[in-house]
MARTORKE-902611 format. One record per residue (C-alpha): x, y, z. Coordinates in steps of 0.05 Angstrom, whole numbers, plus 5000, padded with zeros to 4 digits. Example, Ala and Ser with C-alpha at 12.3 -4.5 7.8 and 13.67 -1.06 7.14 Angstrom:
{u = 5246&v = 4910&w = 5156}
{u = 5273&v = 4979&w = 5143}
REM end
This chain:
{u = 2627&v = 0496&w = 9140}
{u = 2698&v = 0462&w = 9146}
{u = 2713&v = 0408&w = 9198}
{u = 2778&v = 0401&w = 9237}
{u = 2799&v = 0344&w = 9284}
{u = 2841&v = 0372&w = 9342}
{u = 2886&v = 0328&w = 9380}
{u = 2849&v = 0286&w = 9433}
{u = 2782&v = 0318&w = 9419}
{u = 2719&v = 0314&w = 9376}
{u = 2717&v = 0347&w = 9306}
{u = 2704&v = 0421&w = 9310}
{u = 2661&v = 0455&w = 9255}
{u = 2688&v = 0523&w = 9230}
{u = 2644&v = 0570&w = 9191}
{u = 2659&v = 0573&w = 9115}
{u = 2678&v = 0637&w = 9083}
{u = 2607&v = 0655&w = 9062}
{u = 2581&v = 0644&w = 9132}
{u = 2639&v = 0676&w = 9170}
{u = 2623&v = 0745&w = 9146}
{u = 2548&v = 0735&w = 9162}
{u = 2555&v = 0738&w = 9239}
{u = 2519&v = 0794&w = 9274}
{u = 2580&v = 0830&w = 9296}
{u = 2609&v = 0833&w = 9227}
{u = 2543&v = 0854&w = 9195}
{u = 2534&v = 0906&w = 9247}
{u = 2602&v = 0935&w = 9234}
{u = 2597&v = 0931&w = 9159}
{u = 2528&v = 0966&w = 9158}
{u = 2533&v = 1011&w = 9218}
{u = 2599&v = 1047&w = 9201}
{u = 2580&v = 1070&w = 9132}
{u = 2511&v = 1093&w = 9160}
{u = 2546&v = 1132&w = 9213}
{u = 2595&v = 1163&w = 9163}
{u = 2540&v = 1185&w = 9116}
{u = 2497&v = 1212&w = 9173}
{u = 2558&v = 1255&w = 9195}
{u = 2569&v = 1282&w = 9126}
{u = 2497&v = 1302&w = 9120}
{u = 2501&v = 1339&w = 9185}
{u = 2563&v = 1378&w = 9163}
{u = 2542&v = 1388&w = 9091}
{u = 2470&v = 1412&w = 9105}
{u = 2470&v = 1450&w = 9169}
{u = 2399&v = 1467&w = 9170}
{u = 2365&v = 1403&w = 9151}
{u = 2425&v = 1358&w = 9162}
{u = 2406&v = 1329&w = 9230}
{u = 2335&v = 1311&w = 9206}
{u = 2359&v = 1281&w = 9141}
{u = 2414&v = 1242&w = 9180}
{u = 2361&v = 1216&w = 9226}
{u = 2316&v = 1194&w = 9170}
{u = 2373&v = 1165&w = 9132}
{u = 2395&v = 1125&w = 9195}
{u = 2324&v = 1100&w = 9209}
{u = 2313&v = 1077&w = 9137}
{u = 2381&v = 1044&w = 9133}
{u = 2369&v = 1010&w = 9202}
{u = 2304&v = 0981&w = 9176}
{u = 2338&v = 0956&w = 9113}
{u = 2395&v = 0926&w = 9150}
{u = 2347&v = 0893&w = 9199}
{u = 2307&v = 0864&w = 9143}
{u = 2372&v = 0840&w = 9106}
{u = 2395&v = 0804&w = 9167}
{u = 2327&v = 0773&w = 9181}
{u = 2317&v = 0748&w = 9110}
{u = 2390&v = 0725&w = 9104}
{u = 2373&v = 0678&w = 9163}
{u = 2301&v = 0664&w = 9146}
{u = 2293&v = 0676&w = 9070}
{u = 2224&v = 0641&w = 9069}
{u = 2196&v = 0705&w = 9103}
{u = 2206&v = 0746&w = 9043}
{u = 2133&v = 0741&w = 9016}
{u = 2107&v = 0775&w = 9079}
{u = 2145&v = 0839&w = 9061}
{u = 2130&v = 0834&w = 8986}
{u = 2053&v = 0824&w = 8995}
{u = 2045&v = 0877&w = 9047}
{u = 2093&v = 0929&w = 9016}
{u = 2063&v = 0922&w = 8945}
{u = 1992&v = 0922&w = 8969}
{u = 2000&v = 0983&w = 9014}
{u = 2049&v = 1025&w = 8972}
{u = 1998&v = 1070&w = 8938}
{u = 1961&v = 1083&w = 9004}
{u = 2027&v = 1099&w = 9040}
{u = 2047&v = 1147&w = 8983}
{u = 1979&v = 1183&w = 8990}
{u = 1980&v = 1187&w = 9068}
{u = 2053&v = 1199&w = 9081}
{u = 2098&v = 1216&w = 9025}
{u = 2102&v = 1203&w = 8951}
{u = 2178&v = 1186&w = 8959}
{u = 2157&v = 1124&w = 8994}
{u = 2145&v = 1094&w = 8926}
{u = 2218&v = 1077&w = 8924}
{u = 2209&v = 1030&w = 8983}
{u = 2183&v = 0975&w = 8937}
{u = 2246&v = 0986&w = 8892}
{u = 2290&v = 0980&w = 8951}
{u = 2257&v = 0917&w = 8974}
{u = 2266&v = 0885&w = 8903}
{u = 2337&v = 0904&w = 8905}
{u = 2347&v = 0873&w = 8975}
{u = 2314&v = 0808&w = 8952}
{u = 2356&v = 0807&w = 8887}
{u = 2421&v = 0816&w = 8928}
{u = 2401&v = 0760&w = 8977}
{u = 2386&v = 0713&w = 8919}
{u = 2451&v = 0727&w = 8887}
{u = 2485&v = 0715&w = 8952}
{u = 2446&v = 0648&w = 8956}
{u = 2464&v = 0628&w = 8885}
{u = 2539&v = 0643&w = 8897}
{u = 2538&v = 0601&w = 8959}
{u = 2493&v = 0545&w = 8928}
{u = 2513&v = 0539&w = 8853}
{u = 2469&v = 0476&w = 8843}
{u = 2406&v = 0519&w = 8850}
{u = 2418&v = 0540&w = 8778}
{u = 2394&v = 0472&w = 8758}
{u = 2322&v = 0497&w = 8767}
{u = 2335&v = 0542&w = 8704}
{u = 2352&v = 0485&w = 8655}
{u = 2281&v = 0465&w = 8640}
{u = 2266&v = 0538&w = 8628}
{u = 2323&v = 0554&w = 8580}
{u = 2281&v = 0568&w = 8520}
{u = 2230&v = 0617&w = 8555}
{u = 2287&v = 0652&w = 8593}
{u = 2326&v = 0662&w = 8529}
{u = 2263&v = 0692&w = 8498}
{u = 2256&v = 0741&w = 8558}
{u = 2331&v = 0757&w = 8548}
{u = 2315&v = 0778&w = 8475}
{u = 2260&v = 0824&w = 8503}
{u = 2308&v = 0854&w = 8556}
{u = 2362&v = 0866&w = 8503}
{u = 2313&v = 0901&w = 8458}
{u = 2290&v = 0947&w = 8516}
{u = 2361&v = 0963&w = 8533}
{u = 2380&v = 0979&w = 8460}
{u = 2317&v = 1013&w = 8443}
{u = 2323&v = 1011&w = 8368}
{u = 2265&v = 1059&w = 8352}
{u = 2281&v = 1111&w = 8404}
{u = 2329&v = 1147&w = 8452}
{u = 2350&v = 1136&w = 8523}
{u = 2314&v = 1191&w = 8559}
{u = 2268&v = 1192&w = 8617}
{u = 2212&v = 1156&w = 8585}
{u = 2260&v = 1099&w = 8566}
{u = 2291&v = 1094&w = 8634}
{u = 2221&v = 1092&w = 8667}
{u = 2191&v = 1038&w = 8622}
{u = 2256&v = 0995&w = 8620}
{u = 2264&v = 0999&w = 8697}
{u = 2193&v = 0975&w = 8707}
{u = 2205&v = 0915&w = 8660}
{u = 2270&v = 0898&w = 8691}
{u = 2241&v = 0900&w = 8760}
{u = 2184&v = 0853&w = 8748}
{u = 2230&v = 0803&w = 8711}
{u = 2279&v = 0807&w = 8769}
{u = 2223&v = 0787&w = 8813}
{u = 2209&v = 0726&w = 8769}
{u = 2285&v = 0707&w = 8776}
{u = 2280&v = 0718&w = 8854}
{u = 2223&v = 0669&w = 8857}
{u = 2257&v = 0620&w = 8815}
{u = 2323&v = 0618&w = 8853}
{u = 2300&v = 0632&w = 8922}
{u = 2321&v = 0586&w = 8981}
{u = 2271&v = 0536&w = 9004}
{u = 2218&v = 0550&w = 8952}
{u = 2165&v = 0502&w = 8981}
{u = 2170&v = 0534&w = 9050}
{u = 2170&v = 0602&w = 9019}
{u = 2107&v = 0587&w = 8980}
{u = 2074&v = 0562&w = 9044}
{u = 2089&v = 0628&w = 9077}
{u = 2062&v = 0665&w = 9016}
{u = 1994&v = 0629&w = 9023}
{u = 1993&v = 0646&w = 9099}
{u = 2010&v = 0720&w = 9084}
{u = 1954&v = 0723&w = 9030}
{u = 1907&v = 0690&w = 9080}
{u = 1920&v = 0749&w = 9126}
{u = 1923&v = 0805&w = 9075}
{u = 1862&v = 0787&w = 9031}
{u = 1808&v = 0790&w = 9086}
{u = 1839&v = 0858&w = 9111}
{u = 1833&v = 0883&w = 9037}
{u = 1760&v = 0860&w = 9033}
{u = 1741&v = 0890&w = 9095}
{u = 1773&v = 0958&w = 9077}
{u = 1741&v = 0955&w = 9008}
{u = 1672&v = 0946&w = 9038}
{u = 1685&v = 1001&w = 9088}
{u = 1699&v = 1048&w = 9029}
{u = 1634&v = 1022&w = 8998}
{u = 1597&v = 1042&w = 9062}
{u = 1632&v = 1112&w = 9060}
{u = 1607&v = 1128&w = 8989}
{u = 1642&v = 1164&w = 8932}
{u = 1634&v = 1235&w = 8958}
{u = 1666&v = 1217&w = 9025}
{u = 1722&v = 1177&w = 8993}
{u = 1739&v = 1238&w = 8948}
{u = 1726&v = 1299&w = 8991}
{u = 1739&v = 1266&w = 9058}
{u = 1789&v = 1211&w = 9047}
{u = 1829&v = 1246&w = 8992}
{u = 1823&v = 1194&w = 8939}
{u = 1821&v = 1211&w = 8865}
{u = 1757&v = 1201&w = 8824}
{u = 1776&v = 1158&w = 8762}
{u = 1832&v = 1126&w = 8801}
{u = 1821&v = 1094&w = 8868}
{u = 1746&v = 1112&w = 8862}
{u = 1710&v = 1090&w = 8799}
{u = 1639&v = 1079&w = 8777}
{u = 1608&v = 1022&w = 8738}
{u = 1565&v = 1036&w = 8673}
{u = 1503&v = 1029&w = 8715}
{u = 1528&v = 1076&w = 8773}
{u = 1555&v = 1026&w = 8821}
{u = 1614&v = 1045&w = 8862}
{u = 1681&v = 1008&w = 8853}
{u = 1729&v = 1013&w = 8912}
{u = 1803&v = 0996&w = 8911}
{u = 1824&v = 0979&w = 8982}
{u = 1896&v = 1005&w = 8992}
{u = 1914&v = 0998&w = 8917}
{u = 1918&v = 1051&w = 8863}
{u = 1853&v = 1025&w = 8827}
{u = 1800&v = 0971&w = 8834}
{u = 1830&v = 0930&w = 8779}
{u = 1893&v = 0915&w = 8820}
{u = 1852&v = 0895&w = 8880}
{u = 1809&v = 0849&w = 8839}
{u = 1872&v = 0818&w = 8812}
{u = 1895&v = 0804&w = 8883}
{u = 1829&v = 0766&w = 8896}
{u = 1841&v = 0723&w = 8833}
{u = 1911&v = 0706&w = 8856}
{u = 1882&v = 0690&w = 8923}
{u = 1830&v = 0645&w = 8890}
{u = 1887&v = 0609&w = 8851}
{u = 1925&v = 0594&w = 8915}
{u = 1859&v = 0570&w = 8949}
{u = 1842&v = 0521&w = 8893}
{u = 1911&v = 0491&w = 8886}
{u = 1961&v = 0500&w = 8944}
{u = 1925&v = 0524&w = 9006}
{u = 1903&v = 0481&w = 9065}
{u = 1826&v = 0471&w = 9072}
{u = 1819&v = 0526&w = 9127}
{u = 1862&v = 0575&w = 9086}
{u = 1821&v = 0558&w = 9023}
{u = 1757&v = 0574&w = 9058}
{u = 1784&v = 0643&w = 9083}
{u = 1813&v = 0659&w = 9013}
{u = 1749&v = 0638&w = 8975}
{u = 1704&v = 0681&w = 9020}
{u = 1751&v = 0744&w = 9018}
{u = 1760&v = 0735&w = 8942}
{u = 1684&v = 0737&w = 8933}
{u = 1679&v = 0797&w = 8977}
{u = 1732&v = 0835&w = 8941}
{u = 1703&v = 0818&w = 8871}
{u = 1637&v = 0843&w = 8896}
{u = 1668&v = 0909&w = 8918}
{u = 1707&v = 0919&w = 8852}
{u = 1655&v = 0895&w = 8800}
{u = 1713&v = 0882&w = 8748}
{u = 1686&v = 0842&w = 8687}
{u = 1753&v = 0814&w = 8670}
{u = 1759&v = 0784&w = 8739}
{u = 1700&v = 0742&w = 8726}
{u = 1731&v = 0715&w = 8662}
{u = 1791&v = 0697&w = 8703}
{u = 1752&v = 0662&w = 8756}
{u = 1721&v = 0621&w = 8701}
{u = 1792&v = 0603&w = 8676}
{u = 1813&v = 0580&w = 8744}
{u = 1751&v = 0538&w = 8752}
{u = 1764&v = 0506&w = 8685}
{u = 1836&v = 0488&w = 8705}
{u = 1810&v = 0463&w = 8771}
{u = 1760&v = 0417&w = 8737}
{u = 1815&v = 0390&w = 8692}
{u = 1858&v = 0375&w = 8752}
{u = 1799&v = 0337&w = 8783}
{u = 1796&v = 0294&w = 8720}
{u = 1733&v = 0324&w = 8692}
{u = 1760&v = 0339&w = 8624}
{u = 1691&v = 0334&w = 8589}
{u = 1656&v = 0376&w = 8640}
{u = 1714&v = 0428&w = 8637}
{u = 1708&v = 0432&w = 8563}
{u = 1632&v = 0442&w = 8565}
{u = 1641&v = 0493&w = 8620}
{u = 1692&v = 0531&w = 8578}
{u = 1650&v = 0531&w = 8515}
{u = 1587&v = 0553&w = 8554}
{u = 1626&v = 0610&w = 8590}
{u = 1654&v = 0633&w = 8521}
{u = 1583&v = 0634&w = 8490}
{u = 1555&v = 0669&w = 8549}
{u = 1609&v = 0722&w = 8549}
{u = 1598&v = 0736&w = 8475}
{u = 1520&v = 0742&w = 8485}
{u = 1531&v = 0787&w = 8545}
{u = 1581&v = 0833&w = 8508}
{u = 1537&v = 0838&w = 8446}
{u = 1477&v = 0863&w = 8487}
{u = 1518&v = 0913&w = 8527}
{u = 1536&v = 0982&w = 8508}
{u = 1582&v = 1033&w = 8540}
{u = 1614&v = 1101&w = 8530}
{u = 1687&v = 1104&w = 8520}
{u = 1689&v = 1166&w = 8562}
{u = 1636&v = 1201&w = 8604}
{u = 1591&v = 1240&w = 8561}
{u = 1609&v = 1204&w = 8497}
{u = 1556&v = 1165&w = 8458}
{u = 1549&v = 1094&w = 8477}
{u = 1577&v = 1040&w = 8432}
{u = 1569&v = 0964&w = 8431}
{u = 1620&v = 0935&w = 8481}
{u = 1635&v = 0875&w = 8438}
{u = 1655&v = 0917&w = 8378}
{u = 1699&v = 0970&w = 8414}
{u = 1717&v = 0930&w = 8476}
{u = 1706&v = 0995&w = 8516}
{u = 1753&v = 1037&w = 8474}
{u = 1809&v = 0985&w = 8473}
{u = 1807&v = 0977&w = 8399}
{u = 1825&v = 1052&w = 8391}
{u = 1877&v = 1046&w = 8443}
{u = 1913&v = 0986&w = 8414}
{u = 1914&v = 1017&w = 8345}
{u = 1964&v = 1068&w = 8372}
{u = 2016&v = 1014&w = 8382}
{u = 2028&v = 1008&w = 8307}
{u = 2035&v = 1070&w = 8266}
{u = 2062&v = 1040&w = 8204}
{u = 2109&v = 0988&w = 8174}
{u = 2169&v = 1015&w = 8211}
{u = 2130&v = 1019&w = 8277}
{u = 2108&v = 0948&w = 8267}
{u = 2179&v = 0922&w = 8258}
{u = 2215&v = 0960&w = 8311}
{u = 2163&v = 0997&w = 8351}
{u = 2154&v = 1069&w = 8371}
{u = 2207&v = 1068&w = 8422}
{u = 2208&v = 1051&w = 8494}
{u = 2169&v = 1108&w = 8529}
{u = 2141&v = 1139&w = 8468}
{u = 2072&v = 1112&w = 8486}
{u = 2038&v = 1080&w = 8544}
{u = 2070&v = 1071&w = 8614}
{u = 2137&v = 1106&w = 8598}
{u = 2103&v = 1167&w = 8570}
{u = 2067&v = 1179&w = 8637}
{u = 2130&v = 1193&w = 8675}
{u = 2113&v = 1266&w = 8683}
{u = 2039&v = 1252&w = 8692}
{u = 2000&v = 1272&w = 8756}
{u = 2014&v = 1228&w = 8816}
{u = 1964&v = 1190&w = 8858}
{u = 1973&v = 1239&w = 8915}
{u = 1950&v = 1298&w = 8875}
{u = 1898&v = 1346&w = 8902}
{u = 1830&v = 1308&w = 8902}
{u = 1776&v = 1330&w = 8854}
{u = 1706&v = 1300&w = 8845}
{u = 1666&v = 1306&w = 8783}
{u = 1618&v = 1249&w = 8766}
{u = 1618&v = 1265&w = 8693}
{u = 1693&v = 1263&w = 8681}
{u = 1756&v = 1225&w = 8698}
{u = 1830&v = 1234&w = 8689}
{u = 1844&v = 1248&w = 8613}
{u = 1902&v = 1196&w = 8612}
{u = 1853&v = 1142&w = 8623}
{u = 1816&v = 1153&w = 8559}
{u = 1824&v = 1114&w = 8496}
{u = 1859&v = 1156&w = 8445}
{u = 1909&v = 1185&w = 8495}
{u = 1983&v = 1165&w = 8478}
{u = 1990&v = 1144&w = 8550}
{u = 1933&v = 1094&w = 8545}
{u = 1949&v = 1029&w = 8506}
{u = 1909&v = 0987&w = 8555}
{u = 1944&v = 0921&w = 8537}
{u = 2009&v = 0893&w = 8558}
{u = 2019&v = 0863&w = 8489}
{u = 2005&v = 0926&w = 8456}
{u = 2055&v = 0960&w = 8504}
{u = 2111&v = 0913&w = 8485}
{u = 2093&v = 0920&w = 8411}
{u = 2095&v = 0996&w = 8413}
{u = 2161&v = 0995&w = 8454}
{u = 2204&v = 0946&w = 8413}
{u = 2164&v = 0922&w = 8356}
{u = 2142&v = 0853&w = 8328}
{u = 2206&v = 0816&w = 8348}
{u = 2198&v = 0836&w = 8422}
{u = 2123&v = 0819&w = 8419}
{u = 2137&v = 0748&w = 8392}
{u = 2191&v = 0738&w = 8443}
{u = 2146&v = 0762&w = 8500}
{u = 2087&v = 0720&w = 8486}
{u = 2134&v = 0660&w = 8466}
{u = 2168&v = 0664&w = 8534}
{u = 2105&v = 0661&w = 8572}
{u = 2074&v = 0606&w = 8530}
{u = 2139&v = 0569&w = 8539}
{u = 2133&v = 0574&w = 8615}
{u = 2059&v = 0549&w = 8607}
{u = 2084&v = 0488&w = 8568}
{u = 2134&v = 0473&w = 8624}
{u = 2077&v = 0477&w = 8676}
{u = 2030&v = 0435&w = 8634}
{u = 2085&v = 0380&w = 8631}
{u = 2093&v = 0383&w = 8707}
{u = 2017&v = 0377&w = 8717}
{u = 2017&v = 0317&w = 8674}
{u = 2076&v = 0284&w = 8706}
{u = 2053&v = 0291&w = 8778}
{u = 2003&v = 0317&w = 8826}
{u = 2042&v = 0379&w = 8847}
{u = 1995&v = 0431&w = 8870}
{u = 2048&v = 0484&w = 8857}
{u = 2050&v = 0467&w = 8782}
{u = 1973&v = 0473&w = 8776}
{u = 1974&v = 0538&w = 8816}
{u = 2028&v = 0565&w = 8771}
{u = 1987&v = 0546&w = 8711}
{u = 1929&v = 0581&w = 8739}
{u = 1967&v = 0644&w = 8756}
{u = 1999&v = 0647&w = 8687}
{u = 1935&v = 0635&w = 8652}
{u = 1894&v = 0689&w = 8688}
{u = 1953&v = 0739&w = 8681}
{u = 1957&v = 0727&w = 8605}
{u = 1883&v = 0741&w = 8604}
{u = 1890&v = 0804&w = 8643}
{u = 1948&v = 0830&w = 8600}
{u = 1902&v = 0830&w = 8539}
{u = 1857&v = 0886&w = 8566}
{u = 1906&v = 0919&w = 8612}
{u = 1976&v = 0946&w = 8607}
{u = 1989&v = 0913&w = 8676}
{u = 2056&v = 0880&w = 8674}
{u = 2085&v = 0937&w = 8714}
{u = 2026&v = 0940&w = 8762}
{u = 2033&v = 0918&w = 8834}
{u = 1989&v = 0858&w = 8828}
{u = 1991&v = 0829&w = 8756}
{u = 2064&v = 0851&w = 8751}
{u = 2105&v = 0851&w = 8813}
{u = 2064&v = 0800&w = 8854}
{u = 2045&v = 0754&w = 8795}
{u = 2115&v = 0745&w = 8770}
{u = 2144&v = 0735&w = 8841}
{u = 2090&v = 0682&w = 8854}
{u = 2100&v = 0651&w = 8786}
{u = 2173&v = 0646&w = 8800}
{u = 2159&v = 0615&w = 8868}
{u = 2110&v = 0564&w = 8841}
{u = 2158&v = 0543&w = 8783}
{u = 2213&v = 0532&w = 8836}
{u = 2167&v = 0494&w = 8883}
{u = 2143&v = 0448&w = 8826}
{u = 2214&v = 0432&w = 8803}
{u = 2220&v = 0356&w = 8798}
{u = 2253&v = 0326&w = 8857}
{u = 2313&v = 0302&w = 8818}
{u = 2329&v = 0375&w = 8799}
{u = 2306&v = 0402&w = 8867}
{u = 2350&v = 0353&w = 8903}
{u = 2412&v = 0381&w = 8868}
{u = 2397&v = 0450&w = 8893}
REM end
């Protein structure tokens, strides 16, 4: 804003250049005229389907424009869209159209554009990045290696794998540089308090319906949204693509409940998290809950108790795994879970195929997520066979690396792996320092979110998933921004 003092009157505030174009009339003209022009071209170029395409295009662009205007004026509302869009994307693709999967990409692009506009108008916000220079530089090395892809080409698999990585890292940057991070985090907690109970209720409705009804009546895929435990129990997934993502949402909700939520919100989040974990029966989630409880005990000053709790939990886990056997795939002979990690030892071995593969990887998209670009989509025709599951879910399949770290190693080699792990360990070191320097709940919550995510990435290639990729890095960026020391925060 600029101020002028007219003759004989009080000073008049005039909008600055960045605010002048953001008036409703200017925004309506800037967005409406191109939409009208494209809609007209569609009607002329495609006489048969042109009017329908034009109408759909106009509706989608109108929604996007409305979201842009709303978030431009109230950026702290962004978590509501992120949580509900990422959580329901798989269900919307199944019920309406698979093309709705691009909605999440459009929302990430919108948030990125708004953050860039915010940074241009408020350059001091970049001060938040100074304490994170080392970890961000390491992530820059990972991004550079993915773009260069020294061990492979630049085909469809490379494009798919690289786009997913860039998208989740963009969400980390969006959280780090957003406007009003403390207020935005508060809205995130409120949105989670609304979403998680709904997911818990829906997951238990699915439990009540049973596997046959979910597959034959509801259209879910066995081996994806509908899974079974080793003892025949049903795992349900809510509106996510598999139970693991729903369980990860419950773990994130528990992290918020322990460190940043109000007392009433914490009660709702804890109850909903327990309900979700009961419906999903994910073993890794139990380990993650233990990690969060240890961090919570440390924050309370119970160092000795936390150490004892951690050691006892580790010993109990080893004893439990040593006495458990499971089949890598339905019909296969059962093997000790501790030795094979449910087939993960076989899956991880595919990441390194020799000395050259160790150094530079197999190429982005050669194995793992990128290689599934042409795989069957979640909205495929339902099929139910209690003795089989989708082949790509088996250890030994080139699309099944089942570890984020193995995925990075396979894509870009040991340099990328070291940079990737080092970057997140560096972020963890920053959060530990902030936890020691003050009582910021955001710092403790960020440490908890980062710790449980790095645990999850060991046994699942989930950096690109909705929960432990998109939501986790967005939440981590927000918590890092909200925990920035006041001296640096005041400058932004």
